[in-house]
N, C-alpha and C positions, 0 to 999 in steps of 0.2 A: 504494500500500500504506500502511496505517496500522499502526504497531507501537506496542505499549504494553509498557513494562517495569514490572512490578509487583514491588516488594520486599516480601516477607513477612517480618516480624520477630516473634520470640517469645523464649521462654526455655526452658531445659532440653531443647533439641533439638526443640521443637515445630514449628518451621518445616519442618525436614526430614521429620518424621513426617507433617505435612500433605501435602507433595509426594509422599511414598511412598504414602500412602493414596489420593491423587488418581490415581496411576498404577495401583495394585493393584486399586482398586475399578472401574476402567474409565471413570471420569468423564473423565479426561484424553483417553483415546482417543475417547470420544463427542464431545468438543469438537473434536478434530482432524478428525472426519468431518463437522462442520457445514459447510454451504455457505459459501464465502468464507474459510474458515480457511486460512491459509498456514503458520503456525508456532505451536506450543504446546509450549514446552520449558522445563524447570526446570534451574537451575544453582545451585551454591553457591559463593559467593566464597571464595577462599583467604584464610584468616586470620579469617573471620567465620562461625563455626559456627551462629550464631543468626539468620542471614539466608538466605533462598532467593530467587533472582531467577527470575521467570517472564517469558520473552519470548513475547509473544502478538501475532501479526500477522494482519491481515485485509485482504481485497481493498478494502474500502470501509466507510464509516460504516453503510450499511444492513446489512451482514453483522454488524457489531458490535452494532447495535441488535437484530437477530434473536437473536443469541447471548444478549444480556442478558435477553431475554424467554423464553429456553428453560428447560425444567425443570432442566437441569444447574445453573443459577444458584442454585436453591433448595438443592440438595445441596452445592454449593460454599460457599455462605454458612453452612450448618450446620457444615461442617468448619472454617471460619475461626473460628467461635465455639467449637467443641469444643477447638481448639488455642490459643485466646486470642491470635490473631494480629493484628498491626497492620500497616498497609500504607502504602506510598508509591508513587505512580504517575508515570511519565514517558511522554509521548505524542510520537510522531514520525511525520511524513508523508514518504514517500520521494520522491526525485527522482533522475533519471538524470543523472549528471555524468561524461561520457565521460573527462575528464582523469584521474579517479581510477583508471582501468584500468591506467595505467602503473605503479601501485604495488601492484597486486593480482597475486599469484602464483597461477596456476590449475593 
């Protein structure tokens, strides 16, 4: 799995408005239905009302590349401009480490 954390930052509540429009417009749901998508969820950090975190996870790089070539990216880019958002990205590749299971409550 490849996970990308995208931090959307704006002013005057624009980051949250962006996330709300992504959800209400159906763009986020369409992305969730793309082949290879494992997670597409927005969060807002406590104490930082001008940032929204998107956790975006995919099966592999090919799925990410197909997503980036999809029509949703044009719509998404237009919303980023509409809300004047700036972004920071972090990328993670998962690995299974069985010893972690002793610390996970299921």
